[in-house]
MMTF fields as JSON, N, C-alpha, C and O atoms, coordinates in Angstrom:
{
  "mmtfVersion": "1.0.0",
  "mmtfProducer": "UNKNOWN",
  "numBonds": 443,
  "numAtoms": 444,
  "numGroups": 111,
  "numChains": 1,
  "numModels": 1,
  "chainsPerModel": [1],
  "groupsPerChain": [111],
  "chainIdList": ["A"],
  "bondAtomList": [4, 2, 8, 6, 12, 10, 16, 14, 20, 18, 24, 22, 28, 26, 32, 30, 36, 34, 40, 38, 44, 42, 48, 46, 52, 50, 56, 54, 60, 58, 64, 62, 68, 66, 72, 70, 76, 74, 80, 78, 84, 82, 88, 86, 92, 90, 96, 94, 100, 98, 104, 102, 108, 106, 112, 110, 116, 114, 120, 118, 124, 122, 128, 126, 132, 130, 136, 134, 140, 138, 144, 142, 148, 146, 152, 150, 156, 154, 160, 158, 164, 162, 168, 166, 172, 170, 176, 174, 180, 178, 184, 182, 188, 186, 192, 190, 196, 194, 200, 198, 204, 202, 208, 206, 212, 210, 216, 214, 220, 218, 224, 222, 228, 226, 232, 230, 236, 234, 240, 238, 244, 242, 248, 246, 252, 250, 256, 254, 260, 258, 264, 262, 268, 266, 272, 270, 276, 274, 280, 278, 284, 282, 288, 286, 292, 290, 296, 294, 300, 298, 304, 302, 308, 306, 312, 310, 316, 314, 320, 318, 324, 322, 328, 326, 332, 330, 336, 334, 340, 338, 344, 342, 348, 346, 352, 350, 356, 354, 360, 358, 364, 362, 368, 366, 372, 370, 376, 374, 380, 378, 384, 382, 388, 386, 392, 390, 396, 394, 400, 398, 404, 402, 408, 406, 412, 410, 416, 414, 420, 418, 424, 422, 428, 426, 432, 430, 436, 434, 440, 438],
  "bondOrderList": [1, 1, 1, 1, 1, 1, 1, 1, 1, 1, 1, 1, 1, 1, 1, 1, 1, 1, 1, 1, 1, 1, 1, 1, 1, 1, 1, 1, 1, 1, 1, 1, 1, 1, 1, 1, 1, 1, 1, 1, 1, 1, 1, 1, 1, 1, 1, 1, 1, 1, 1, 1, 1, 1, 1, 1, 1, 1, 1, 1, 1, 1, 1, 1, 1, 1, 1, 1, 1, 1, 1, 1, 1, 1, 1, 1, 1, 1, 1, 1, 1, 1, 1, 1, 1, 1, 1, 1, 1, 1, 1, 1, 1, 1, 1, 1, 1, 1, 1, 1, 1, 1, 1, 1, 1, 1, 1, 1, 1, 1],
  "groupList": [{"groupName": "VAL", "atomNameList": ["N", "CA", "C", "O"], "elementList": ["N", "C", "C", "O"], "formalChargeList": [0, 0, 0, 0], "bondAtomList": [1, 0, 2, 1, 3, 2], "bondOrderList": [1, 1, 2], "singleLetterCode": "V", "chemCompType": "L-PEPTIDE LINKING"}, {"groupName": "GLU", "atomNameList": ["N", "CA", "C", "O"], "elementList": ["N", "C", "C", "O"], "formalChargeList": [0, 0, 0, 0], "bondAtomList": [1, 0, 2, 1, 3, 2], "bondOrderList": [1, 1, 2], "singleLetterCode": "E", "chemCompType": "L-PEPTIDE LINKING"}, {"groupName": "THR", "atomNameList": ["N", "CA", "C", "O"], "elementList": ["N", "C", "C", "O"], "formalChargeList": [0, 0, 0, 0], "bondAtomList": [1, 0, 2, 1, 3, 2], "bondOrderList": [1, 1, 2], "singleLetterCode": "T", "chemCompType": "L-PEPTIDE LINKING"}, {"groupName": "ARG", "atomNameList": ["N", "CA", "C", "O"], "elementList": ["N", "C", "C", "O"], "formalChargeList": [0, 0, 0, 0], "bondAtomList": [1, 0, 2, 1, 3, 2], "bondOrderList": [1, 1, 2], "singleLetterCode": "R", "chemCompType": "L-PEPTIDE LINKING"}, {"groupName": "PHE", "atomNameList": ["N", "CA", "C", "O"], "elementList": ["N", "C", "C", "O"], "formalChargeList": [0, 0, 0, 0], "bondAtomList": [1, 0, 2, 1, 3, 2], "bondOrderList": [1, 1, 2], "singleLetterCode": "F", "chemCompType": "L-PEPTIDE LINKING"}, {"groupName": "PRO", "atomNameList": ["N", "CA", "C", "O"], "elementList": ["N", "C", "C", "O"], "formalChargeList": [0, 0, 0, 0], "bondAtomList": [1, 0, 2, 1, 3, 2], "bondOrderList": [1, 1, 2], "singleLetterCode": "P", "chemCompType": "L-PEPTIDE LINKING"}, {"groupName": "ALA", "atomNameList": ["N", "CA", "C", "O"], "elementList": ["N", "C", "C", "O"], "formalChargeList": [0, 0, 0, 0], "bondAtomList": [1, 0, 2, 1, 3, 2], "bondOrderList": [1, 1, 2], "singleLetterCode": "A", "chemCompType": "L-PEPTIDE LINKING"}, {"groupName": "TYR", "atomNameList": ["N", "CA", "C", "O"], "elementList": ["N", "C", "C", "O"], "formalChargeList": [0, 0, 0, 0], "bondAtomList": [1, 0, 2, 1, 3, 2], "bondOrderList": [1, 1, 2], "singleLetterCode": "Y", "chemCompType": "L-PEPTIDE LINKING"}, {"groupName": "ASP", "atomNameList": ["N", "CA", "C", "O"], "elementList": ["N", "C", "C", "O"], "formalChargeList": [0, 0, 0, 0], "bondAtomList": [1, 0, 2, 1, 3, 2], "bondOrderList": [1, 1, 2], "singleLetterCode": "D", "chemCompType": "L-PEPTIDE LINKING"}, {"groupName": "LEU", "atomNameList": ["N", "CA", "C", "O"], "elementList": ["N", "C", "C", "O"], "formalChargeList": [0, 0, 0, 0], "bondAtomList": [1, 0, 2, 1, 3, 2], "bondOrderList": [1, 1, 2], "singleLetterCode": "L", "chemCompType": "L-PEPTIDE LINKING"}, {"groupName": "SER", "atomNameList": ["N", "CA", "C", "O"], "elementList": ["N", "C", "C", "O"], "formalChargeList": [0, 0, 0, 0], "bondAtomList": [1, 0, 2, 1, 3, 2], "bondOrderList": [1, 1, 2], "singleLetterCode": "S", "chemCompType": "L-PEPTIDE LINKING"}, {"groupName": "GLY", "atomNameList": ["N", "CA", "C", "O"], "elementList": ["N", "C", "C", "O"], "formalChargeList": [0, 0, 0, 0], "bondAtomList": [1, 0, 2, 1, 3, 2], "bondOrderList": [1, 1, 2], "singleLetterCode": "G", "chemCompType": "PEPTIDE LINKING"}, {"groupName": "ASN", "atomNameList": ["N", "CA", "C", "O"], "elementList": ["N", "C", "C", "O"], "formalChargeList": [0, 0, 0, 0], "bondAtomList": [1, 0, 2, 1, 3, 2], "bondOrderList": [1, 1, 2], "singleLetterCode": "N", "chemCompType": "L-PEPTIDE LINKING"}, {"groupName": "GLN", "atomNameList": ["N", "CA", "C", "O"], "elementList": ["N", "C", "C", "O"], "formalChargeList": [0, 0, 0, 0], "bondAtomList": [1, 0, 2, 1, 3, 2], "bondOrderList": [1, 1, 2], "singleLetterCode": "Q", "chemCompType": "L-PEPTIDE LINKING"}, {"groupName": "ILE", "atomNameList": ["N", "CA", "C", "O"], "elementList": ["N", "C", "C", "O"], "formalChargeList": [0, 0, 0, 0], "bondAtomList": [1, 0, 2, 1, 3, 2], "bondOrderList": [1, 1, 2], "singleLetterCode": "I", "chemCompType": "L-PEPTIDE LINKING"}, {"groupName": "TRP", "atomNameList": ["N", "CA", "C", "O"], "elementList": ["N", "C", "C", "O"], "formalChargeList": [0, 0, 0, 0], "bondAtomList": [1, 0, 2, 1, 3, 2], "bondOrderList": [1, 1, 2], "singleLetterCode": "W", "chemCompType": "L-PEPTIDE LINKING"}, {"groupName": "HIS", "atomNameList": ["N", "CA", "C", "O"], "elementList": ["N", "C", "C", "O"], "formalChargeList": [0, 0, 0, 0], "bondAtomList": [1, 0, 2, 1, 3, 2], "bondOrderList": [1, 1, 2], "singleLetterCode": "H", "chemCompType": "L-PEPTIDE LINKING"}, {"groupName": "MET", "atomNameList": ["N", "CA", "C", "O"], "elementList": ["N", "C", "C", "O"], "formalChargeList": [0, 0, 0, 0], "bondAtomList": [1, 0, 2, 1, 3, 2], "bondOrderList": [1, 1, 2], "singleLetterCode": "M", "chemCompType": "L-PEPTIDE LINKING"}],
  "groupTypeList": [0, 1, 1, 2, 3, 3, 4, 5, 6, 2, 4, 7, 8, 5, 6, 3, 9, 10, 2, 6, 4, 6, 11, 0, 0, 12, 8, 12, 8, 13, 6, 12, 11, 9, 0, 0, 3, 11, 12, 10, 5, 12, 10, 9, 14, 15, 3, 9, 1, 11, 9, 8, 14, 0, 12, 5, 12, 16, 2, 10, 12, 6, 11, 2, 4, 10, 8, 3, 5, 2, 3, 12, 11, 11, 11, 0, 12, 14, 9, 10, 6, 13, 17, 9, 11, 2, 10, 16, 4, 7, 2, 11, 6, 4, 5, 6, 10, 7, 11, 12, 6, 9, 10, 11, 0, 9, 8, 17, 3, 9, 3],
  "groupIdList": [1, 2, 3, 4, 5, 6, 7, 8, 9, 10, 11, 12, 13, 14, 15, 16, 17, 18, 19, 20, 21, 22, 23, 24, 25, 26, 27, 28, 29, 30, 31, 32, 33, 34, 35, 36, 37, 38, 39, 40, 41, 42, 43, 44, 45, 46, 47, 48, 49, 50, 51, 52, 53, 54, 55, 56, 57, 58, 59, 60, 61, 62, 63, 64, 65, 66, 67, 68, 69, 70, 71, 72, 73, 74, 75, 76, 77, 78, 79, 80, 81, 82, 83, 84, 85, 86, 87, 88, 89, 90, 91, 92, 93, 94, 95, 96, 97, 98, 99, 100, 101, 102, 103, 104, 105, 106, 107, 108, 109, 110, 111],
  "secStructList": [7, 4, 4, 4, 4, 4, 1, 6, 6, 7, 6, 6, 7, 2, 2, 2, 2, 4, 4, 4, 1, 6, 6, 3, 3, 3, 1, 7, 6, 6, 1, 7, 7, 3, 3, 3, 6, 6, 7, 7, 4, 4, 4, 3, 3, 3, 3, 3, 6, 6, 3, 3, 3, 1, 7, 7, 5, 1, 7, 6, 6, 6, 6, 7, 4, 4, 4, 7, 7, 7, 1, 1, 7, 7, 1, 1, 5, 1, 7, 7, 4, 4, 4, 3, 3, 3, 3, 3, 3, 3, 1, 1, 1, 7, 7, 4, 4, 4, 7, 1, 7, 1, 1, 3, 3, 3, 3, 3, 3, 3, 7],
  "xCoordList": [-79.775, -81.131, -81.811, -83.035, -81.058, -81.653, -82.325, -83.276, -81.844, -82.432, -83.818, -84.561, -84.179, -85.465, -86.647, -87.781, -86.429, -87.538, -88.178, -89.3, -87.486, -88.033, -88.956, -89.623, -89.009, -89.855, -91.276, -91.466, -92.283, -93.662, -94.258, -93.875, -95.194, -96.012, -95.203, -95.611, -94.071, -93.298, -93.505, -93.214, -94.005, -94.277, -93.032, -93.138, -91.859, -90.563, -90.358, -89.619, -90.997, -90.87, -89.712, -89.745, -88.68, -87.541, -87.934, -87.315, -88.946, -89.378, -89.998, -89.727, -90.816, -91.441, -90.405, -90.534, -89.396, -88.323, -87.499, -86.971, -87.389, -86.577, -87.186, -86.497, -88.458, -89.086, -88.588, -88.961, -87.767, -87.17, -86.055, -85.643, -85.567, -84.521, -85.119, -86.288, -84.309, -84.753, -84.987, -84.167, -86.097, -86.404, -87.039, -87.188, -87.425, -88.014, -89.418, -89.602, -90.406, -91.792, -92.402, -91.889, -93.512, -94.271, -95.068, -95.491, -95.27, -96.081, -97.525, -98.136, -98.073, -99.377, -99.398, -98.476, -100.429, -100.46, -100.756, -100.507, -101.276, -101.638, -100.521, -100.612, -99.487, -98.393, -97.064, -97.024, -95.995, -94.687, -93.751, -92.534, -94.291, -93.445, -92.765, -93.423, -91.458, -90.698, -90.467, -90.009, -90.788, -90.498, -89.278, -89.344, -88.172, -86.931, -86.684, -86.439, -86.75, -86.53, -87.379, -86.902, -88.635, -89.577, -89.535, -90.343, -88.629, -88.541, -89.577, -90.076, -89.887, -90.852, -90.331, -89.124, -91.23, -90.788, -90.163, -89.41, -90.46, -89.877, -88.388, -87.719, -87.857, -86.43, -85.581, -84.401, -86.173, -85.445, -85.036, -85.826, -83.819, -83.346, -83.275, -82.671, -83.9, -83.815, -82.746, -82.702, -81.884, -80.839, -80.807, -80.961, -80.602, -80.46, -79.258, -79.202, -78.301, -77.066, -76.343, -75.733, -76.408, -75.699, -76.426, -75.884, -77.648, -78.427, -79.644, -80.254, -80.0, -81.188, -82.449, -82.538, -83.423, -84.73, -85.734, -85.73, -86.581, -87.548, -88.628, -88.845, -89.308, -90.35, -90.403, -90.869, -89.943, -89.888, -91.187, -91.148, -92.327, -93.614, -94.515, -94.452, -95.367, -96.344, -97.474, -97.832, -98.025, -99.174, -98.759, -98.85, -98.309, -97.794, -98.898, -98.612, -100.148, -101.237, -101.971, -102.979, -101.503, -102.175, -102.007, -100.91, -103.099, -103.054, -102.955, -102.633, -103.227, -103.141, -104.539, -105.486, -104.656, -105.922, -106.156, -105.228, -107.344, -107.797, -106.95, -106.822, -106.377, -105.628, -104.534, -104.304, -103.86, -102.724, -101.478, -101.242, -100.678, -99.459, -98.428, -98.32, -97.684, -96.629, -95.284, -95.17, -94.276, -92.955, -92.163, -91.338, -92.391, -91.563, -92.327, -91.7, -93.626, -94.378, -95.352, -95.57, -95.928, -96.909, -97.352, -96.857, -98.278, -98.824, -97.972, -97.807, -97.427, -96.693, -95.334, -95.256, -94.277, -92.926, -92.569, -92.946, -91.851, -91.449, -90.276, -89.998, -89.586, -88.423, -88.8, -89.449, -88.399, -88.629, -87.308, -86.248, -87.378, -86.167, -85.578, -84.401, -86.376, -85.881, -84.942, -84.132, -85.032, -84.154, -82.975, -82.149, -82.889, -81.79, -80.634, -80.834, -79.437, -78.254, -77.851, -77.654, -77.729, -77.396, -78.22, -78.654, -78.419, -79.065, -78.473, -78.239, -78.238, -77.713, -78.693, -79.075, -79.1, -80.039, -79.343, -79.019, -79.118, -78.437, -79.478, -80.228, -79.521, -80.473, -79.789, -80.461, -78.509, -77.774, -76.298, -75.821, -75.582, -74.137, -73.775, -72.788, -74.586, -74.277, -73.312, -73.259, -72.551, -71.535, -72.129, -73.285, -71.346, -71.792, -72.017, -72.655, -71.511, -71.697, -73.147, -73.499, -73.998, -75.411, -76.223, -77.432, -75.623, -76.284, -77.276, -76.944, -78.493, -79.487, -80.356, -81.475, -79.907, -80.698, -80.709, -79.662, -81.887, -81.998, -82.267, -81.699, -83.139, -83.499, -82.761, -82.396, -82.534, -81.868, -81.655, -82.114, -80.949, -80.646, -80.865, -80.365, -81.612, -81.776, -81.065, -81.588, -79.865, -78.996, -79.04, -78.679, -79.482, -79.693, -78.888, -78.62, -78.512, -77.818, -78.563, -79.043, -78.655, -79.316, -78.393, -77.183, -78.967, -78.165, -77.318, -76.577],
  "yCoordList": [55.967, 56.144, 54.788, 54.7, 53.754, 52.425, 51.946, 51.166, 52.4, 51.98, 52.563, 52.087, 53.578, 54.237, 53.382, 53.692, 52.341, 51.488, 50.725, 50.237, 50.611, 49.854, 50.681, 50.124, 52.002, 52.857, 52.873, 53.176, 52.553, 52.548, 53.954, 54.828, 54.156, 55.371, 56.649, 57.699, 56.585, 57.803, 58.344, 59.511, 57.511, 57.915, 58.473, 59.309, 58.018, 58.462, 59.968, 60.577, 60.559, 61.984, 62.176, 61.617, 62.96, 63.145, 63.733, 63.407, 64.59, 65.174, 64.112, 64.082, 63.256, 62.202, 61.16, 60.559, 60.947, 60.025, 60.581, 59.82, 61.896, 62.525, 62.389, 62.596, 62.046, 61.896, 60.663, 60.45, 59.855, 58.705, 59.138, 58.361, 60.368, 60.878, 61.3, 61.678, 61.23, 61.642, 63.145, 63.916, 63.561, 64.974, 65.611, 66.833, 64.815, 65.344, 64.769, 63.552, 65.646, 65.222, 66.076, 67.144, 65.583, 66.373, 67.441, 67.253, 68.556, 69.636, 69.179, 69.407, 68.534, 67.88, 66.743, 66.611, 65.926, 64.734, 65.03, 64.181, 66.198, 66.518, 67.216, 67.369, 67.634, 68.354, 67.769, 66.959, 68.172, 67.618, 68.652, 68.544, 69.641, 70.597, 69.912, 69.214, 70.099, 69.403, 70.291, 71.427, 69.76, 70.414, 69.711, 68.531, 70.428, 69.855, 70.412, 71.606, 69.544, 69.902, 71.084, 71.959, 71.11, 72.129, 73.429, 74.317, 73.581, 74.813, 74.816, 73.763, 75.979, 76.141, 75.507, 75.508, 74.966, 74.453, 75.531, 75.212, 76.798, 77.885, 78.07, 78.733, 77.505, 77.68, 76.523, 76.42, 75.66, 74.576, 75.036, 75.666, 74.73, 75.087, 73.827, 72.826, 73.899, 72.842, 73.252, 74.405, 72.312, 72.586, 71.452, 70.282, 71.825, 70.846, 71.249, 72.357, 70.348, 70.597, 71.852, 72.567, 72.12, 73.241, 74.572, 75.58, 74.598, 75.836, 75.746, 74.684, 76.862, 76.894, 76.809, 77.417, 76.045, 75.928, 76.611, 76.367, 77.449, 78.16, 77.216, 77.128, 76.515, 75.578, 74.45, 74.664, 73.269, 72.171, 71.375, 70.145, 72.042, 71.355, 71.881, 73.053, 70.978, 71.38, 72.194, 73.252, 71.715, 72.369, 72.906, 72.205, 74.133, 74.692, 75.099, 75.459, 75.05, 75.402, 74.175, 74.326, 72.99, 71.782, 71.656, 71.823, 71.362, 71.152, 72.413, 72.352, 73.566, 74.822, 75.378, 75.022, 76.239, 76.908, 77.979, 78.699, 78.087, 79.094, 79.095, 80.124, 77.946, 77.77, 78.806, 79.231, 79.215, 80.125, 79.306, 78.292, 79.711, 78.957, 79.074, 80.107, 78.014, 78.004, 78.186, 78.053, 78.488, 78.734, 77.455, 77.387, 76.457, 75.259, 73.956, 72.899, 73.97, 72.722, 72.642, 73.615, 71.483, 71.29, 69.852, 69.014, 69.57, 68.228, 67.261, 66.11, 67.707, 66.819, 67.431, 68.549, 66.715, 67.197, 66.979, 65.962, 67.915, 67.768, 66.814, 66.336, 66.535, 65.653, 64.274, 64.151, 63.261, 61.896, 61.307, 61.621, 60.466, 59.81, 58.897, 58.541, 58.512, 57.658, 58.408, 57.781, 59.733, 60.496, 61.119, 61.793, 60.898, 61.454, 60.469, 59.268, 60.99, 60.157, 60.087, 59.002, 61.241, 61.314, 62.417, 63.361, 62.278, 63.346, 63.353, 62.305, 64.541, 64.722, 65.592, 66.667, 65.112, 65.862, 66.225, 65.358, 67.515, 68.013, 68.588, 69.494, 68.064, 68.573, 69.405, 69.961, 69.496, 70.305, 70.257, 69.305, 71.257, 71.368, 71.288, 70.656, 71.936, 71.942, 73.08, 74.053, 72.982, 73.985, 75.373, 75.505, 76.391, 77.776, 78.129, 79.14, 77.325, 77.603, 77.467, 77.887, 76.89, 76.743, 77.983, 77.987, 79.016, 80.305, 80.417, 80.152, 80.808, 81.198, 80.054, 80.304, 78.858, 77.737, 77.763, 77.891, 77.642, 77.607, 76.204, 75.791, 75.467, 74.151, 73.021, 72.04, 73.129, 72.048, 72.358, 73.377, 71.456, 71.579, 70.222, 69.208, 70.203, 68.995, 69.251, 69.944, 68.686, 68.916, 67.68, 66.589, 67.842, 66.707, 66.872, 67.988, 65.749, 65.701, 64.729, 63.69, 65.074, 64.198, 63.07, 63.128, 62.054, 60.924, 61.337, 60.519],
  "zCoordList": [-29.402, -29.848, -30.016, -29.914, -30.265, -30.417, -29.135, -29.192, -27.987, -26.718, -26.508, -25.65, -27.267, -27.058, -27.487, -27.121, -28.231, -28.667, -27.525, -27.661, -26.402, -25.282, -24.39, -23.518, -24.591, -23.764, -24.318, -25.496, -23.496, -23.985, -24.031, -23.253, -24.949, -25.054, -25.215, -24.718, -25.895, -26.134, -27.541, -27.801, -28.452, -29.829, -30.514, -31.411, -30.095, -30.627, -30.471, -31.245, -29.491, -29.201, -28.225, -27.129, -28.595, -27.687, -26.334, -25.321, -26.3, -25.026, -24.126, -22.926, -24.689, -23.883, -23.459, -22.392, -24.274, -23.898, -22.744, -21.934, -22.669, -21.624, -20.239, -19.239, -20.164, -18.847, -18.113, -16.96, -18.737, -18.054, -17.101, -16.239, -17.249, -16.365, -15.029, -14.949, -13.995, -12.658, -12.621, -13.12, -12.035, -11.892, -13.104, -13.143, -14.11, -15.335, -15.497, -15.476, -15.658, -15.876, -16.982, -17.316, -17.547, -18.514, -17.793, -16.652, -18.462, -17.911, -17.749, -16.705, -18.775, -18.696, -19.699, -20.504, -19.662, -20.507, -21.968, -22.823, -22.274, -23.647, -24.412, -25.63, -23.729, -24.379, -23.92, -22.994, -24.558, -24.226, -23.613, -23.763, -22.935, -22.223, -21.051, -20.279, -20.904, -19.869, -18.654, -18.777, -17.49, -16.22, -15.64, -15.295, -15.532, -15.018, -13.625, -13.456, -12.642, -11.236, -10.791, -10.068, -11.221, -10.783, -11.547, -11.274, -12.493, -13.282, -14.4, -14.798, -14.891, -15.969, -17.259, -17.501, -18.093, -19.395, -20.273, -21.193, -20.005, -20.802, -20.563, -21.356, -19.497, -19.208, -19.727, -19.393, -20.538, -21.194, -22.586, -23.289, -22.985, -24.323, -25.183, -24.797, -26.348, -27.354, -28.352, -28.78, -28.725, -29.716, -30.727, -30.379, -31.991, -33.064, -33.893, -34.427, -33.998, -34.752, -34.261, -35.056, -32.967, -32.382, -32.417, -31.963, -32.947, -33.024, -32.118, -31.998, -31.479, -30.625, -31.473, -32.54, -30.985, -31.623, -30.705, -29.499, -31.247, -30.415, -29.916, -28.707, -30.797, -30.402, -31.424, -32.543, -31.074, -32.036, -32.12, -32.153, -32.155, -32.156, -33.259, -33.631, -33.78, -34.792, -34.178, -34.697, -33.096, -32.475, -31.116, -30.109, -31.092, -29.843, -28.878, -27.736, -29.313, -28.411, -27.874, -27.184, -28.166, -27.68, -26.175, -25.643, -25.504, -24.067, -23.246, -22.06, -23.854, -23.108, -22.874, -23.575, -21.899, -21.641, -22.696, -23.065, -23.168, -24.142, -25.416, -26.078, -25.756, -27.01, -27.232, -28.364, -26.165, -26.311, -26.623, -25.967, -27.597, -27.901, -26.784, -26.122, -26.592, -25.587, -26.261, -27.48, -25.476, -26.034, -26.242, -27.153, -25.431, -25.499, -25.497, -25.429, -25.569, -25.525, -26.673, -27.395, -26.83, -27.877, -27.92, -27.166, -28.796, -28.87, -29.663, -29.26, -30.782, -31.677, -31.985, -32.495, -31.683, -31.937, -33.398, -33.98, -33.996, -35.396, -35.545, -36.645, -34.447, -34.484, -33.964, -32.925, -34.674, -34.235, -33.761, -34.302, -32.764, -32.281, -33.346, -33.27, -34.336, -35.408, -36.348, -37.03, -36.398, -37.285, -36.554, -37.17, -35.248, -34.467, -34.385, -34.204, -34.519, -34.344, -32.887, -32.34, -32.263, -30.84, -30.197, -30.857, -28.919, -28.161, -26.763, -26.162, -26.266, -24.915, -24.159, -24.62, -22.985, -22.163, -20.865, -20.054, -20.681, -19.489, -18.532, -18.895, -17.319, -16.329, -15.257, -14.388, -15.3, -14.335, -14.647, -15.265, -14.232, -14.444, -15.925, -16.3, -16.762, -18.189, -18.493, -17.741, -19.574, -19.894, -20.112, -20.514, -19.848, -20.021, -21.482, -21.777, -22.394, -23.817, -24.25, -25.353, -23.407, -23.747, -23.426, -23.66, -22.908, -22.772, -21.645, -20.49, -21.969, -20.98, -20.475, -20.027, -20.525, -20.017, -18.499, -17.864, -17.924, -16.474, -15.954, -14.943, -16.649, -16.13, -16.828, -16.18, -18.121, -18.822, -20.291, -20.806, -20.948, -22.376, -23.019, -22.531, -24.114, -24.917, -26.234, -27.107, -26.375, -27.526, -28.41, -27.969, -29.668, -30.567, -31.848, -32.293, -32.426, -33.72, -34.62, -34.167, -35.898, -36.86, -37.282, -37.062, -37.886, -38.377, -39.545, -40.091]
}
C-alpha cells in the first residue's frame, strides 16, 4: 500500500488505483466503476476482510444518467488506501472460492 503514494490523481481510492493494471479502466471519469477486460462493472466483486461488499461508495449515483444508483460504482469510495493493510486485485484466473465474479475480484484487508 505504501507504493500507492506515487500514483497521481487517485485520491487514495482503491478503485482508481486499480486502473494501473493492464486491461482495467474506469467506467467514466466521474465515478469509480471498474471495467475489467471489457466486462461490466457489475461483474466485479469487492471484498473486505473476506466478506463481499455490495457497493463500497458514498454516492452510488454519481456520474450516472438520471441519477440512478449503480451496483458497483460511485463518486466517493468509503475505503481509503491509507487504511488498507493489503489488497489483492484479481483480473483473471482467480480462485473458485470467490463465487460469482465474472470480471475480477478486489480483495482488501484493513491494517
